[in-house]
N, C-alpha and C positions, 0 to 999 in steps of 0.2 A: 107502394105500400110495398116496401123495402123484404129481400127474402133472406132466412139465415138458413143456412143449413147443416148439419151438425154430424159427425160419423163417430160414432162410438165401435172400434174393436171388442169383437166378443170370440172366445174359445169355442170350441163345440168338445165336450166332453165323449168320451165314450157310447154312451149312455142314450145319447143325442140331446140332451138338456146341453143347454150357452151359461156360461160363467163371465163379467165380465176379466180382463188382463190383466195381471197386479205385478207387482214388482221390476226386475230389468227390461220382459218384454212389457208393458207398456209405457215406460217410462222409453225406450227406446223408437218404441213406433208413435209414440204423440206426436211430431216431426212432419212427418208422413200424411195421419189420420185431419190434424189442420190444415196443411197443405191442399190435400184431397179437398176436403169438406169448400174450403176459399174459392177452387177453382170452382167446385160445381154451381157454387152458389152464385160466381160472375157470371155463368151459361145462364144460368136462369134465370138471371134480371141482366146485369150489366150489356153483356154480347147485343142486346138487339137491339141495341146505339150501334153502333159499328157494325161498316160493311164489311166482306167475310174478308180478306185481305187484313186487316185487322183483328181477326178473329181468330187469324192465320196466329200472326205476330204473339198477341197476347196467347195464345195455349202453347206454342209453341214455347215461350219462356216459360211461362210457369209450370208447364209441365217436363223442362226435362228441370230444374228447381224439384219440383216429385223426386224424381229418381234418380237428384243429388238426394234428397233427404232420404231415401229408401236403400243408397247405400250406404249412408254413412251408419244408418240405423243395425244395418247389417256387421258391420263392424263394434257396434255399440256392446248389439249381443254375445258377438265374437267375445270381447274384455270383460264381460259378464259372465263369459259363461267359461273362458280360461283356466284351469287347470296347472297350483305350479307342478309340475315336473322332480320328479327323483332326481335327477343328476341332471347336472348339462357339462359338458366337456367341447373344448375347443375345436379345431383343427389339427392343434401342437401341443394336446393332452391335457392343458390346461384345466383341472376346475372349473367353474364357477358355483358359487355357495351363496352368495345374497344376491334377494331378491328385491326387487323394489316392486310395485305397482305404475300404474298413471302413467307411464313412459307414451308422451305423444308423437305424431308423428304428421304431417298431409302428405297427402297422395295428387296427385292432379288428374284426375276420371277424366272419361269419354263428355260428364255431368257435372262437373263442375269441378273444383278443391274441396276436398272430405277428409274428417281429422279420424286419424284412428289412437286407436291408447291401448298397450299391451304391460307384460309385463315384465323385463330390467333384471338379468343374468349378468350379475358385477365378479371380476376380479380387478386388482386393480393394475394388475400389469399388463388386460387387452385390451382391448373395447368392450363393448354392452352385445350380450350377446342376446338374440331378439325371437326364440324357438316361433313365435304367432307369425314373422312377419313371413320364415322359412314354410307355415304349411298353408298357407292366402297365394305364397309367388308373388311375394309384392319386390316387386324392384329395389336397387337401392337406394335411386333416383326417385325422390317424388310420382315421374309417369308410370300411368298406369300402363297394366296391357295394351287395354283398350287403347290408348293413346295412341300407346307404339305402333300396332296394325293400321290407325287411321293417317296415322303419321309418312307410315311407310307407304302405306297407300299412295296419297298422291305427293310425294317426296319423287316415289318413283315416276307416276307420273306427271308432272309440271313444276319439279324444283321446289326451290325456299319456301318463292314467293308465296308460292300459289298453297304448299301444304299450311303455310301462317298463316292468308289469308280463308282456306278454308278450314281448317284448326281450331277459327276465332267464333269462324259464324260458328260451328257445329256445335262446340263444347262454349262459347261464354270464355274461352278462359286464350292470352295472347302468350306467344311462347314468340322468344327472340331468336333469331339467327346464331347463338354459340347454342343454344339451348335444342334444337333441331342441329345444327351439328356433334353433338355429341348426341345425342341420339339416333344419327343415321352411323354414327360409329360405330356404334354400339349394338344396332343391329348387321351392319357387316359382320361383327366378328364373329357374331353366333349361323352367319350362314351356312358355314361349310357342313356343324353340328346336323341343324335344321334337314339338311337337303343327305347325310348318313343319314339320324332318324327314319328318312324317306321313304329312302331306297332297303332298308332291315325289312323296311315293314308292308313294302310291295310283294305284293302276291305271286307265290313259286309255285303251284301246281295249276299250272294253267292252261289248256287249252293246247295243241300245235297249232291250230291257226290262229291263234293270237298273236298280234306282229310285235317284235322292237323294233323303238324306231328310235333313230340315233340322229343326231343333228349337232353341228358345228357352227358357229357365228362368229367373226371378227368385229371387235368392235370399239371405238374409238373412243379413249379418254383423256379429260380435260388432267394435267400433270401441277402441280404442285413449283413454282415459280425457281425454288431451291431444286427440283429434282429436273430440268430440264437440260434439253439441253443446254441450248447457250447462256444457261445461268450466268448472270452477271455484265453477262455483255449491254449494249444499251439497246442492240436491234433485236435482241431474245424475246419481244415478244409475242413473233410470230413464229417463228421456224423451230420444232421441238414443242410447240406446247401441247400437243400427244401423244399418244403411245397407246399400239393397238393393245384391244387387250382379248385372247382367247377364249368362247365362251362353247362350253359342250355340253346339253344332255340326251336325256335317255327318260323314253319311256317306254310304256306302251300301249296297245287299243287293242278293242275288235273292227277290226275290218267297214269299212260302211259302204257298201253298192254305188255310186253315182256315178253321173256322169257330166261331160264338158261341160254343158249346156245347166246343170246345178250348179257350178262352183263357179263359172262367169255369170252370174244372174245377181237380177233382181232381187235383192235380200226377204223381201216374199217366197221368192225358190227357194232359194236357199235354207231358209226357215220350214218348206215344208221335206226338201232331201238333206238333213241337216246333215255334216261331216262324222268322223269319228270321235273320241275326247281324250285326249290324253289324259294317261292316269300315274299315281305314283313317280311324278316328276321327279328327276333327279339332277341335278343342273351343279355344274364346277365353271370357274373363269378364275382366271392370273394373267400375269403382267410381265411377271419371268419366267411363265415357260414356256418349252417353244410348244408353234403346232404339232409338233409332233405326238411329242410327251401328253399334251391333251386330249389330241384324237386316240392314244393309245388307251390314258382311262378311261374316257366311254366305251370302246370296245373292253374293257376292263371289267368296267361293269354291267355290259351287255352281259358277255359271260356269264359272270355271278349269279346274274336272276337266268339263264338258262344254261345249266352247265353239259346238258345234255344235247343241246344243239337240236334242239325239234323245232323250234319256234324259226319263223323264219323276221330275218333284222332287213332292214334300209337304212340304208343314211343320206340325211339330205346336206347341201351346203348350200353356198353361200355364192360360189363362182372362180374360189378363190385357189390356180393352178396347185400354191407348197399344201393348199388342205387337202385337194383333190390326192394327190399326188399320195400323202402321207393314210389318206384312208383306203387306196386303195393297195400299201404294202404292209398297212396289219389285216388288211382282211385275205393279203394269200396268206403275211407268216405264218397265220394261224390256220387256213386251213379253211376259211369262209368262203361262200358268194355273198357277196354283200355290193346290193344296185345304190349305188351309186346316181341322187339323182338332185337338181338344180330343183331348190322352196319355192313354189312358183311365185308367195310373197315381195321376193328378190324379183322374178324374172315381171311381174306386174310391179313394181316401182319404174322399171326400168323405163317399160312399155308407156306409160305415162309421165314419167320427164321427155318421152319423144313424144306423143302426140301434146305436151303444152310445147314443148317447143315450132311445131308445126303448126296450133291454132295460139297464139296468144294471148288474149283476151275475152276466151273464149274456153270456161273450161266446160263448159254441157260437152257440147263438138269434142272437146280434147278428148272428153270422158267415155265416149261414144266409141268415139275410134279406138285408145283403149282394151277396152272389155272389148273387139272385134278379132283386134289383136292375139290378144288373150287366148280367144276364143281357139284362135287356131295353132297358137303356139301348146297349149292342153290337146288338139287333134294331134300330135304328135308332127308341126308344119315349124317347127321356132328356123328351121336353116330358108326355111319359102319366107316368112314374116321376116327377118333380116336380108332379103331381097329384095323385097319389098319395101322397106324402109330407105335402101341403099340407094332405088330405081327414083326414090317421093325425094328423096334429098337434092338428088343429082337435078333432079327436073324443078322443083322449089332454085338451089339456087344457078341456074340456068335461066331463073325467069327473072326480066327486068322490075317486074313488080312482088317481085318475094325474096327477092335476092339477099333482101335490108336485115333476114329472118337470124337466128341464131341456131342453127342446129346442134348443137355443141350434141348438147339432149339427148338427139336423135344417133349420132354418132359412135356417139358408150351404147346404146339400142344394140345398135347395129353389131359391134364389133362384142356386142358381152352377151348376144344370140348366134353367132357363128362360134366360136371361143367354146362356149357350153354344148351347142344339139347336141350332140349325144351326149347328155343329162339332161336330154328332155321329151326325151321317146317315152310319154308319158302312153304313149295307145298301145305299143308295143310290149310296155313292164311288164303286161299284165304273164310271160311263160313263165318268172320265176314262180311263179304261183302253182302252178300247174300240179307239183307234188302235193297238194296243202290245198288246195280247192279247185277242184276236175269240173270245173263248168266253161259250156261254152261259148265263143269271144259276142258282145252283144253287138245290135247293126252298128253301131257309131267305133265297137273296138274297144271302149270303155266302160265294159262293167268292173272294170278293178280297183282297186281304190288313191294306186299311187299318188296318180295329178293332186289331189287331195289332199296330198300329208303337208304340204305348203299350210293351209286351213286346220292344223289342227291345233298354231296355236303359239306362236313366236318364243324361243327360247325366253324366261323369268319364272 
């Protein structure tokens, strides 16, 4: 016997009694109620013939349709309840006195496409104005804020192809590359405003023990063909294809006490001893401003947050000499003592490539070796690690059995550690914190938070 269920939406009055909904509310909720009833009926009857994977697929699709209908119902209620404004004037000061109801537009949401209807305020000299769009913060193009957030996340993680595939699987909406490019351009245009607002909202009355972290990193970005150095030349596909952008960030965090073994550790231990969480992050990037100007902007933001200079500041760098020189110059000009530390993430990357060069085709052994060397670096032995890697490289090249290996990654790690070991003294950096946290040194000399600064998260 077939199972059929119906859903009746009723309104609960103040005295506790219930009455059927009527008018625009009933009309708007009829679609979602019908969809929900159908899904429940399917669960009670037809779902028993399917395996769990098929059930997941059906419930996912029908559930998304229910969400889509609910969103459309909310817009339908807005339209039914919209009241005519007494006067609407454009930015140019021109009054729009003619009002027409029933002007529709499409919105592509994370649940699928929906239809929105609202009043249009007209003037023959200007485009129509839609105050309801402003109240609902609807963008000018069809894509909702939820769709924008979804696209932005996957564009940053994997590029256009991944964003397109995931968006279609998640929403049922197919967005072409041109549409994704337009969304990316629109989102990028609002980046500065987003971080400026976040910076304005950052807490200012924080204890002196709270730390201000500044960070700088360089990122190579692909240039459009017409902007490359060798534009128009036959061999211009490679030289000048990228240009370095300088990215700076400022964030605040409360120090977290960890040891080296808590950082270069399996996920379970890292979760048991979590690092500090960056908050109120401000980010700025430019391909036209100099490294010095971007470093100065980071110092300006830190100074705005702590004008009395009571909080400890630290600067994370990626090892670029021009970058470190600019940081030290800014600190000197402003009369500040700002420790400069190499981000552990960069150190880990170099050590990982060095180990992979020595153990090609054996990622497990390479990973174990890289973790071991990283632990030594976190204990303040960067110079010793560089010497160890150099000795291993010499021995490997002198052996007939291993001289075929390409040790370029190892050579680069040796150079990186040698050039920057003075900024990798993670075990002794605690002295700058004595004024704020006068605690005895731990057994491994690592009861401070410095070494896990790179664990606070990449710029972005």
